[in-house]
Backbone as XML, in Angstrom:
<?xml version="1.0"?>
<chain id="A" units="angstrom">
  <residue number="1" name="UNK">
    <atom name="N" x="-85.968" y="120.598" z="76.515"/>
    <atom name="CA" x="-85.778" y="121.981" z="77.086"/>
    <atom name="C" x="-86.870" y="122.624" z="77.255"/>
  </residue>
  <residue number="2" name="UNK">
    <atom name="N" x="-87.821" y="123.161" z="77.292"/>
    <atom name="CA" x="-88.974" y="123.821" z="76.039"/>
    <atom name="C" x="-88.328" y="125.624" z="76.941"/>
  </residue>
  <residue number="3" name="UNK">
    <atom name="N" x="-88.453" y="126.504" z="76.818"/>
    <atom name="CA" x="-89.265" y="127.797" z="77.351"/>
    <atom name="C" x="-90.107" y="128.342" z="77.652"/>
  </residue>
  <residue number="4" name="UNK">
    <atom name="N" x="-90.343" y="127.601" z="77.731"/>
    <atom name="CA" x="-92.771" y="128.011" z="78.081"/>
    <atom name="C" x="-93.853" y="126.990" z="77.995"/>
  </residue>
  <residue number="5" name="UNK">
    <atom name="N" x="-94.356" y="127.231" z="78.759"/>
    <atom name="CA" x="-95.269" y="126.293" z="79.530"/>
    <atom name="C" x="-96.332" y="125.637" z="78.059"/>
  </residue>
  <residue number="6" name="UNK">
    <atom name="N" x="-95.922" y="126.323" z="76.887"/>
    <atom name="CA" x="-96.971" y="126.359" z="75.432"/>
    <atom name="C" x="-96.479" y="125.079" z="75.169"/>
  </residue>
  <residue number="7" name="UNK">
    <atom name="N" x="-94.962" y="125.197" z="75.427"/>
    <atom name="CA" x="-94.283" y="124.288" z="74.194"/>
    <atom name="C" x="-93.733" y="123.403" z="75.434"/>
  </residue>
  <residue number="8" name="UNK">
    <atom name="N" x="-94.562" y="122.930" z="76.208"/>
    <atom name="CA" x="-93.770" y="122.315" z="76.934"/>
    <atom name="C" x="-95.770" y="120.570" z="76.682"/>
  </residue>
  <residue number="9" name="UNK">
    <atom name="N" x="-96.312" y="121.872" z="77.209"/>
    <atom name="CA" x="-97.694" y="120.929" z="76.395"/>
    <atom name="C" x="-97.770" y="120.600" z="75.247"/>
  </residue>
  <residue number="10" name="UNK">
    <atom name="N" x="-96.705" y="121.288" z="74.255"/>
    <atom name="CA" x="-97.488" y="120.732" z="72.488"/>
    <atom name="C" x="-96.606" y="119.114" z="73.056"/>
  </residue>
  <residue number="11" name="UNK">
    <atom name="N" x="-95.805" y="118.663" z="73.812"/>
    <atom name="CA" x="-95.508" y="117.101" z="74.429"/>
    <atom name="C" x="-96.641" y="116.217" z="74.281"/>
  </residue>
  <residue number="12" name="UNK">
    <atom name="N" x="-97.165" y="116.466" z="75.854"/>
    <atom name="CA" x="-98.818" y="115.681" z="75.355"/>
    <atom name="C" x="-99.771" y="115.432" z="74.318"/>
  </residue>
  <residue number="13" name="UNK">
    <atom name="N" x="-100.203" y="114.609" z="74.532"/>
    <atom name="CA" x="-101.473" y="114.113" z="73.424"/>
    <atom name="C" x="-102.652" y="114.882" z="73.953"/>
  </residue>
  <residue number="14" name="UNK">
    <atom name="N" x="-103.328" y="115.882" z="73.913"/>
    <atom name="CA" x="-104.458" y="116.760" z="74.970"/>
    <atom name="C" x="-105.796" y="116.616" z="74.018"/>
  </residue>
  <residue number="15" name="UNK">
    <atom name="N" x="-105.882" y="115.697" z="72.748"/>
    <atom name="CA" x="-107.399" y="115.036" z="71.978"/>
    <atom name="C" x="-108.227" y="115.481" z="72.905"/>
  </residue>
  <residue number="16" name="UNK">
    <atom name="N" x="-109.195" y="115.704" z="73.137"/>
    <atom name="CA" x="-109.894" y="114.882" z="73.885"/>
    <atom name="C" x="-110.410" y="114.951" z="75.226"/>
  </residue>
  <residue number="17" name="UNK">
    <atom name="N" x="-108.544" y="116.157" z="76.071"/>
    <atom name="CA" x="-109.268" y="116.940" z="76.880"/>
    <atom name="C" x="-109.673" y="117.822" z="77.384"/>
  </residue>
  <residue number="18" name="UNK">
    <atom name="N" x="-109.991" y="117.979" z="78.415"/>
    <atom name="CA" x="-110.088" y="118.700" z="78.733"/>
    <atom name="C" x="-110.346" y="120.195" z="79.867"/>
  </residue>
  <residue number="19" name="UNK">
    <atom name="N" x="-110.424" y="120.928" z="79.488"/>
    <atom name="CA" x="-109.671" y="122.130" z="80.359"/>
    <atom name="C" x="-109.289" y="122.140" z="81.869"/>
  </residue>
  <residue number="20" name="UNK">
    <atom name="N" x="-110.145" y="121.447" z="82.198"/>
    <atom name="CA" x="-109.657" y="121.014" z="83.741"/>
    <atom name="C" x="-108.077" y="120.242" z="84.514"/>
  </residue>
  <residue number="21" name="UNK">
    <atom name="N" x="-107.826" y="119.107" z="83.148"/>
    <atom name="CA" x="-106.807" y="118.537" z="82.378"/>
    <atom name="C" x="-105.720" y="119.532" z="82.124"/>
  </residue>
  <residue number="22" name="UNK">
    <atom name="N" x="-105.860" y="120.401" z="81.645"/>
    <atom name="CA" x="-105.314" y="120.866" z="80.685"/>
    <atom name="C" x="-104.519" y="122.298" z="82.086"/>
  </residue>
  <residue number="23" name="UNK">
    <atom name="N" x="-105.489" y="122.646" z="82.829"/>
    <atom name="CA" x="-104.499" y="123.622" z="83.766"/>
    <atom name="C" x="-104.187" y="123.134" z="84.853"/>
  </residue>
  <residue number="24" name="UNK">
    <atom name="N" x="-105.131" y="121.709" z="85.395"/>
    <atom name="CA" x="-103.537" y="120.773" z="86.179"/>
    <atom name="C" x="-102.595" y="120.485" z="86.043"/>
  </residue>
  <residue number="25" name="UNK">
    <atom name="N" x="-102.235" y="120.809" z="84.719"/>
    <atom name="CA" x="-100.635" y="120.025" z="84.059"/>
    <atom name="C" x="-99.846" y="121.487" z="84.694"/>
  </residue>
  <residue number="26" name="UNK">
    <atom name="N" x="-100.283" y="122.369" z="84.341"/>
    <atom name="CA" x="-99.183" y="124.103" z="83.939"/>
    <atom name="C" x="-98.383" y="123.645" z="85.134"/>
  </residue>
  <residue number="27" name="UNK">
    <atom name="N" x="-99.123" y="123.396" z="86.632"/>
    <atom name="CA" x="-98.112" y="124.277" z="87.643"/>
    <atom name="C" x="-97.153" y="122.971" z="87.567"/>
  </residue>
  <residue number="28" name="UNK">
    <atom name="N" x="-97.488" y="121.801" z="87.125"/>
    <atom name="CA" x="-96.351" y="120.450" z="87.168"/>
    <atom name="C" x="-95.502" y="121.137" z="85.887"/>
  </residue>
  <residue number="29" name="UNK">
    <atom name="N" x="-95.464" y="121.472" z="85.142"/>
    <atom name="CA" x="-95.201" y="121.684" z="84.345"/>
    <atom name="C" x="-94.251" y="123.084" z="84.339"/>
  </residue>
  <residue number="30" name="UNK">
    <atom name="N" x="-94.975" y="123.659" z="84.891"/>
    <atom name="CA" x="-93.554" y="125.236" z="85.472"/>
    <atom name="C" x="-92.706" y="124.903" z="86.676"/>
  </residue>
  <residue number="31" name="UNK">
    <atom name="N" x="-92.777" y="123.961" z="87.344"/>
    <atom name="CA" x="-91.565" y="123.710" z="88.038"/>
    <atom name="C" x="-90.973" y="122.647" z="87.944"/>
  </residue>
  <residue number="32" name="UNK">
    <atom name="N" x="-90.563" y="121.922" z="86.250"/>
    <atom name="CA" x="-89.693" y="121.880" z="85.026"/>
    <atom name="C" x="-89.388" y="122.906" z="84.386"/>
  </residue>
  <residue number="33" name="UNK">
    <atom name="N" x="-90.138" y="123.239" z="83.753"/>
    <atom name="CA" x="-89.599" y="124.622" z="83.029"/>
    <atom name="C" x="-88.373" y="125.272" z="83.060"/>
  </residue>
  <residue number="34" name="UNK">
    <atom name="N" x="-87.147" y="125.173" z="82.493"/>
    <atom name="CA" x="-85.904" y="125.034" z="81.967"/>
    <atom name="C" x="-84.829" y="124.685" z="82.852"/>
  </residue>
  <residue number="35" name="UNK">
    <atom name="N" x="-85.245" y="123.372" z="83.369"/>
    <atom name="CA" x="-84.616" y="122.609" z="84.189"/>
    <atom name="C" x="-83.382" y="121.966" z="83.609"/>
  </residue>
  <residue number="36" name="UNK">
    <atom name="N" x="-82.273" y="122.215" z="83.420"/>
    <atom name="CA" x="-81.452" y="120.844" z="82.335"/>
    <atom name="C" x="-81.299" y="119.619" z="81.877"/>
  </residue>
  <residue number="37" name="UNK">
    <atom name="N" x="-81.989" y="119.311" z="81.149"/>
    <atom name="CA" x="-82.075" y="117.428" z="81.068"/>
    <atom name="C" x="-80.149" y="116.748" z="80.871"/>
  </residue>
  <residue number="38" name="UNK">
    <atom name="N" x="-80.612" y="115.882" z="81.822"/>
    <atom name="CA" x="-79.342" y="114.432" z="81.706"/>
    <atom name="C" x="-78.908" y="114.050" z="80.294"/>
  </residue>
  <residue number="39" name="UNK">
    <atom name="N" x="-81.077" y="112.914" z="80.652"/>
    <atom name="CA" x="-80.911" y="111.689" z="79.611"/>
    <atom name="C" x="-82.380" y="112.033" z="80.092"/>
  </residue>
  <residue number="40" name="UNK">
    <atom name="N" x="-82.620" y="110.826" z="78.644"/>
    <atom name="CA" x="-84.023" y="110.610" z="78.701"/>
    <atom name="C" x="-83.761" y="109.413" z="77.808"/>
  </residue>
  <residue number="41" name="UNK">
    <atom name="N" x="-84.652" y="108.481" z="79.000"/>
    <atom name="CA" x="-84.585" y="106.997" z="78.682"/>
    <atom name="C" x="-85.689" y="106.021" z="78.469"/>
  </residue>
  <residue number="42" name="UNK">
    <atom name="N" x="-85.971" y="105.343" z="77.302"/>
    <atom name="CA" x="-87.110" y="104.693" z="77.561"/>
    <atom name="C" x="-87.387" y="103.538" z="77.557"/>
  </residue>
  <residue number="43" name="UNK">
    <atom name="N" x="-88.244" y="103.265" z="78.193"/>
    <atom name="CA" x="-88.117" y="102.002" z="79.229"/>
    <atom name="C" x="-89.492" y="100.958" z="78.742"/>
  </residue>
  <residue number="44" name="UNK">
    <atom name="N" x="-89.423" y="100.443" z="79.179"/>
    <atom name="CA" x="-91.875" y="99.132" z="78.813"/>
    <atom name="C" x="-91.903" y="99.530" z="79.739"/>
  </residue>
  <residue number="45" name="UNK">
    <atom name="N" x="-93.950" y="99.473" z="79.488"/>
    <atom name="CA" x="-93.963" y="99.686" z="80.849"/>
    <atom name="C" x="-93.862" y="99.204" z="81.975"/>
  </residue>
  <residue number="46" name="UNK">
    <atom name="N" x="-94.181" y="98.712" z="83.300"/>
    <atom name="CA" x="-93.309" y="97.798" z="84.562"/>
    <atom name="C" x="-94.785" y="97.696" z="85.200"/>
  </residue>
  <residue number="47" name="UNK">
    <atom name="N" x="-95.873" y="98.229" z="84.901"/>
    <atom name="CA" x="-97.196" y="97.736" z="85.607"/>
    <atom name="C" x="-96.920" y="98.990" z="86.927"/>
  </residue>
  <residue number="48" name="UNK">
    <atom name="N" x="-96.162" y="99.526" z="87.196"/>
    <atom name="CA" x="-96.881" y="100.660" z="88.424"/>
    <atom name="C" x="-97.745" y="101.924" z="88.312"/>
  </residue>
  <residue number="49" name="UNK">
    <atom name="N" x="-98.234" y="102.096" z="89.423"/>
    <atom name="CA" x="-99.400" y="102.738" z="89.685"/>
    <atom name="C" x="-99.088" y="103.620" z="89.302"/>
  </residue>
  <residue number="50" name="UNK">
    <atom name="N" x="-97.805" y="104.319" z="88.564"/>
    <atom name="CA" x="-98.269" y="105.421" z="87.794"/>
    <atom name="C" x="-98.091" y="105.765" z="86.823"/>
  </residue>
  <residue number="51" name="UNK">
    <atom name="N" x="-98.499" y="104.338" z="85.845"/>
    <atom name="CA" x="-98.262" y="104.109" z="84.465"/>
    <atom name="C" x="-99.641" y="103.689" z="84.087"/>
  </residue>
  <residue number="52" name="UNK">
    <atom name="N" x="-100.641" y="104.387" z="85.832"/>
    <atom name="CA" x="-102.369" y="103.646" z="85.140"/>
    <atom name="C" x="-102.780" y="105.584" z="85.124"/>
  </residue>
  <residue number="53" name="UNK">
    <atom name="N" x="-103.273" y="105.881" z="83.989"/>
    <atom name="CA" x="-103.993" y="107.026" z="84.065"/>
    <atom name="C" x="-105.436" y="107.407" z="84.136"/>
  </residue>
  <residue number="54" name="UNK">
    <atom name="N" x="-106.351" y="105.702" z="85.124"/>
    <atom name="CA" x="-107.784" y="106.766" z="85.147"/>
    <atom name="C" x="-106.843" y="106.577" z="87.098"/>
  </residue>
  <residue number="55" name="UNK">
    <atom name="N" x="-108.074" y="107.684" z="87.214"/>
    <atom name="CA" x="-109.113" y="108.090" z="88.141"/>
    <atom name="C" x="-110.348" y="107.937" z="88.222"/>
  </residue>
  <residue number="56" name="UNK">
    <atom name="N" x="-110.732" y="108.576" z="88.922"/>
    <atom name="CA" x="-112.002" y="109.181" z="89.656"/>
    <atom name="C" x="-111.534" y="110.975" z="90.422"/>
  </residue>
  <residue number="57" name="UNK">
    <atom name="N" x="-112.522" y="111.245" z="89.455"/>
    <atom name="CA" x="-111.574" y="113.097" z="90.167"/>
    <atom name="C" x="-113.982" y="113.888" z="90.044"/>
  </residue>
  <residue number="58" name="UNK">
    <atom name="N" x="-114.184" y="114.032" z="90.971"/>
    <atom name="CA" x="-115.504" y="114.699" z="91.558"/>
    <atom name="C" x="-116.474" y="114.414" z="90.796"/>
  </residue>
  <residue number="59" name="UNK">
    <atom name="N" x="-116.299" y="112.713" z="91.159"/>
    <atom name="CA" x="-117.508" y="111.600" z="90.108"/>
    <atom name="C" x="-117.390" y="111.563" z="88.830"/>
  </residue>
  <residue number="60" name="UNK">
    <atom name="N" x="-116.141" y="111.736" z="87.901"/>
    <atom name="CA" x="-116.559" y="111.816" z="86.675"/>
    <atom name="C" x="-114.755" y="110.895" z="86.742"/>
  </residue>
  <residue number="61" name="UNK">
    <atom name="N" x="-114.862" y="109.965" z="85.597"/>
    <atom name="CA" x="-114.210" y="108.988" z="85.011"/>
    <atom name="C" x="-113.438" y="109.513" z="84.262"/>
  </residue>
  <residue number="62" name="UNK">
    <atom name="N" x="-112.065" y="108.746" z="84.375"/>
    <atom name="CA" x="-111.060" y="109.857" z="83.754"/>
    <atom name="C" x="-109.648" y="108.565" z="83.203"/>
  </residue>
  <residue number="63" name="UNK">
    <atom name="N" x="-109.749" y="108.193" z="81.645"/>
    <atom name="CA" x="-108.775" y="107.665" z="81.714"/>
    <atom name="C" x="-107.517" y="108.472" z="80.136"/>
  </residue>
  <residue number="64" name="UNK">
    <atom name="N" x="-106.592" y="107.329" z="79.382"/>
    <atom name="CA" x="-105.769" y="107.790" z="79.001"/>
    <atom name="C" x="-106.136" y="108.347" z="77.230"/>
  </residue>
  <residue number="65" name="UNK">
    <atom name="N" x="-105.836" y="109.669" z="77.473"/>
    <atom name="CA" x="-105.312" y="110.562" z="76.111"/>
    <atom name="C" x="-104.935" y="108.959" z="74.940"/>
  </residue>
  <residue number="66" name="UNK">
    <atom name="N" x="-104.011" y="108.976" z="75.086"/>
    <atom name="CA" x="-103.488" y="107.473" z="73.766"/>
    <atom name="C" x="-103.016" y="106.309" z="74.963"/>
  </residue>
  <residue number="67" name="UNK">
    <atom name="N" x="-103.541" y="105.532" z="74.257"/>
    <atom name="CA" x="-102.466" y="104.061" z="74.872"/>
    <atom name="C" x="-100.780" y="104.211" z="74.534"/>
  </residue>
  <residue number="68" name="UNK">
    <atom name="N" x="-100.707" y="104.009" z="76.630"/>
    <atom name="CA" x="-100.211" y="104.376" z="76.409"/>
    <atom name="C" x="-98.751" y="102.999" z="76.658"/>
  </residue>
  <residue number="69" name="UNK">
    <atom name="N" x="-97.665" y="103.057" z="75.946"/>
    <atom name="CA" x="-96.650" y="102.003" z="75.138"/>
    <atom name="C" x="-95.295" y="102.098" z="75.113"/>
  </residue>
  <residue number="70" name="UNK">
    <atom name="N" x="-95.176" y="103.044" z="76.542"/>
    <atom name="CA" x="-93.306" y="102.991" z="76.928"/>
    <atom name="C" x="-93.904" y="104.314" z="78.067"/>
  </residue>
  <residue number="71" name="UNK">
    <atom name="N" x="-93.160" y="103.699" z="78.708"/>
    <atom name="CA" x="-92.069" y="104.966" z="80.153"/>
    <atom name="C" x="-90.840" y="105.505" z="79.188"/>
  </residue>
  <residue number="72" name="UNK">
    <atom name="N" x="-90.577" y="107.165" z="80.187"/>
    <atom name="CA" x="-89.741" y="108.231" z="79.214"/>
    <atom name="C" x="-89.607" y="107.910" z="80.953"/>
  </residue>
  <residue number="73" name="UNK">
    <atom name="N" x="-88.142" y="107.861" z="81.372"/>
    <atom name="CA" x="-87.692" y="108.019" z="82.330"/>
    <atom name="C" x="-86.707" y="110.822" z="81.388"/>
  </residue>
  <residue number="74" name="UNK">
    <atom name="N" x="-86.893" y="110.553" z="82.119"/>
    <atom name="CA" x="-86.398" y="111.932" z="81.800"/>
    <atom name="C" x="-85.547" y="112.257" z="83.824"/>
  </residue>
  <residue number="75" name="UNK">
    <atom name="N" x="-83.923" y="112.218" z="83.075"/>
    <atom name="CA" x="-83.131" y="112.494" z="84.420"/>
    <atom name="C" x="-82.306" y="114.288" z="84.407"/>
  </residue>
  <residue number="76" name="UNK">
    <atom name="N" x="-82.876" y="115.082" z="85.325"/>
    <atom name="CA" x="-82.727" y="116.418" z="85.275"/>
    <atom name="C" x="-81.762" y="116.621" z="85.889"/>
  </residue>
  <residue number="77" name="UNK">
    <atom name="N" x="-80.389" y="117.258" z="85.728"/>
    <atom name="CA" x="-79.081" y="117.528" z="85.584"/>
    <atom name="C" x="-78.998" y="118.968" z="86.929"/>
  </residue>
  <residue number="78" name="UNK">
    <atom name="N" x="-79.979" y="118.497" z="87.921"/>
    <atom name="CA" x="-79.761" y="119.198" z="89.248"/>
    <atom name="C" x="-78.676" y="118.641" z="90.133"/>
  </residue>
  <residue number="79" name="UNK">
    <atom name="N" x="-78.774" y="118.637" z="91.431"/>
    <atom name="CA" x="-77.891" y="118.806" z="93.087"/>
    <atom name="C" x="-78.645" y="117.083" z="92.871"/>
  </residue>
  <residue number="80" name="UNK">
    <atom name="N" x="-79.859" y="117.151" z="93.433"/>
    <atom name="CA" x="-80.593" y="115.947" z="93.642"/>
    <atom name="C" x="-80.201" y="115.000" z="92.224"/>
  </residue>
  <residue number="81" name="UNK">
    <atom name="N" x="-80.499" y="115.407" z="91.276"/>
    <atom name="CA" x="-80.710" y="114.460" z="90.011"/>
    <atom name="C" x="-82.304" y="114.622" z="90.127"/>
  </residue>
  <residue number="82" name="UNK">
    <atom name="N" x="-83.292" y="115.358" z="89.929"/>
    <atom name="CA" x="-84.560" y="115.201" z="89.685"/>
    <atom name="C" x="-84.441" y="113.884" z="88.520"/>
  </residue>
  <residue number="83" name="UNK">
    <atom name="N" x="-86.082" y="113.077" z="88.767"/>
    <atom name="CA" x="-86.215" y="112.687" z="87.393"/>
    <atom name="C" x="-88.078" y="112.705" z="87.520"/>
  </residue>
  <residue number="84" name="UNK">
    <atom name="N" x="-88.047" y="112.170" z="86.249"/>
    <atom name="CA" x="-89.702" y="112.621" z="85.941"/>
    <atom name="C" x="-89.575" y="111.420" z="85.139"/>
  </residue>
  <residue number="85" name="UNK">
    <atom name="N" x="-91.289" y="111.379" z="85.480"/>
    <atom name="CA" x="-90.912" y="109.670" z="84.815"/>
    <atom name="C" x="-92.513" y="109.655" z="83.667"/>
  </residue>
  <residue number="86" name="UNK">
    <atom name="N" x="-92.828" y="109.935" z="82.430"/>
    <atom name="CA" x="-94.255" y="109.958" z="81.887"/>
    <atom name="C" x="-94.192" y="108.461" z="80.965"/>
  </residue>
  <residue number="87" name="UNK">
    <atom name="N" x="-95.692" y="108.653" z="80.627"/>
    <atom name="CA" x="-95.939" y="107.679" z="80.041"/>
    <atom name="C" x="-96.254" y="108.019" z="78.832"/>
  </residue>
  <residue number="88" name="UNK">
    <atom name="N" x="-96.038" y="107.431" z="77.613"/>
    <atom name="CA" x="-95.581" y="107.531" z="76.445"/>
    <atom name="C" x="-96.845" y="106.953" z="75.059"/>
  </residue>
  <residue number="89" name="UNK">
    <atom name="N" x="-97.646" y="107.433" z="74.368"/>
    <atom name="CA" x="-97.767" y="106.598" z="73.504"/>
    <atom name="C" x="-97.964" y="107.546" z="72.409"/>
  </residue>
  <residue number="90" name="UNK">
    <atom name="N" x="-97.938" y="106.295" z="71.433"/>
    <atom name="CA" x="-98.198" y="106.667" z="69.658"/>
    <atom name="C" x="-98.942" y="106.813" z="68.456"/>
  </residue>
  <residue number="91" name="UNK">
    <atom name="N" x="-99.332" y="108.668" z="68.761"/>
    <atom name="CA" x="-100.875" y="108.982" z="67.830"/>
    <atom name="C" x="-100.841" y="107.776" z="66.365"/>
  </residue>
  <residue number="92" name="UNK">
    <atom name="N" x="-101.803" y="107.975" z="65.809"/>
    <atom name="CA" x="-102.414" y="107.609" z="64.401"/>
    <atom name="C" x="-101.246" y="108.180" z="63.190"/>
  </residue>
  <residue number="93" name="UNK">
    <atom name="N" x="-100.997" y="109.567" z="63.139"/>
    <atom name="CA" x="-100.082" y="109.409" z="62.098"/>
    <atom name="C" x="-98.366" y="109.568" z="62.855"/>
  </residue>
  <residue number="94" name="UNK">
    <atom name="N" x="-98.350" y="108.395" z="63.583"/>
    <atom name="CA" x="-96.898" y="107.829" z="63.945"/>
    <atom name="C" x="-96.020" y="108.799" z="65.270"/>
  </residue>
  <residue number="95" name="UNK">
    <atom name="N" x="-96.332" y="109.830" z="65.719"/>
    <atom name="CA" x="-95.974" y="111.226" z="66.681"/>
    <atom name="C" x="-96.181" y="110.405" z="68.205"/>
  </residue>
  <residue number="96" name="UNK">
    <atom name="N" x="-95.056" y="110.628" z="68.612"/>
    <atom name="CA" x="-95.573" y="110.112" z="70.247"/>
    <atom name="C" x="-96.067" y="111.322" z="70.534"/>
  </residue>
  <residue number="97" name="UNK">
    <atom name="N" x="-95.771" y="111.432" z="71.607"/>
    <atom name="CA" x="-96.798" y="112.246" z="72.548"/>
    <atom name="C" x="-96.955" y="111.315" z="74.230"/>
  </residue>
  <residue number="98" name="UNK">
    <atom name="N" x="-96.896" y="112.580" z="75.162"/>
    <atom name="CA" x="-96.736" y="112.251" z="76.531"/>
    <atom name="C" x="-98.509" y="112.229" z="76.569"/>
  </residue>
  <residue number="99" name="UNK">
    <atom name="N" x="-99.190" y="110.564" z="76.927"/>
    <atom name="CA" x="-100.745" y="110.112" z="77.675"/>
    <atom name="C" x="-100.550" y="111.704" z="78.531"/>
  </residue>
  <residue number="100" name="UNK">
    <atom name="N" x="-102.432" y="111.337" z="78.444"/>
    <atom name="CA" x="-102.819" y="112.682" z="79.025"/>
    <atom name="C" x="-103.844" y="112.073" z="80.208"/>
  </residue>
  <residue number="101" name="UNK">
    <atom name="N" x="-104.694" y="112.630" z="80.147"/>
    <atom name="CA" x="-105.803" y="111.969" z="81.105"/>
    <atom name="C" x="-107.290" y="112.759" z="80.079"/>
  </residue>
  <residue number="102" name="UNK">
    <atom name="N" x="-108.049" y="111.815" z="79.819"/>
    <atom name="CA" x="-109.445" y="112.873" z="79.623"/>
    <atom name="C" x="-110.227" y="111.552" z="79.375"/>
  </residue>
  <residue number="103" name="UNK">
    <atom name="N" x="-111.166" y="112.558" z="80.185"/>
    <atom name="CA" x="-112.587" y="112.013" z="80.485"/>
    <atom name="C" x="-113.722" y="111.393" z="79.427"/>
  </residue>
  <residue number="104" name="UNK">
    <atom name="N" x="-114.114" y="110.293" z="80.416"/>
    <atom name="CA" x="-114.285" y="108.954" z="79.737"/>
    <atom name="C" x="-115.709" y="108.466" z="80.017"/>
  </residue>
  <residue number="105" name="UNK">
    <atom name="N" x="-116.417" y="109.856" z="80.342"/>
    <atom name="CA" x="-117.852" y="108.215" z="80.929"/>
    <atom name="C" x="-118.511" y="109.636" z="80.195"/>
  </residue>
</chain>
């Protein structure tokens, strides 16, 4: 329940990402900033399309900044029980971070 975009960005593995990726994240994070969290659940990856970090954008290929290991489901304490899903991975130092996208070409 961070109180700033920078604090929320710290939850992401941004190593190797470009400015475009970080700029695209900010408005998404802004929409969740300050929402009260009801629960956070960790689940095995299911193979759902949203778990696939790979995509093409303006002729460039992007892939995961970390190998996705788990899905994190954040359920917010809102009228509609808003849910955000994230793929998370573990860094070499053992810390878990939300997987982002990085250019791979």
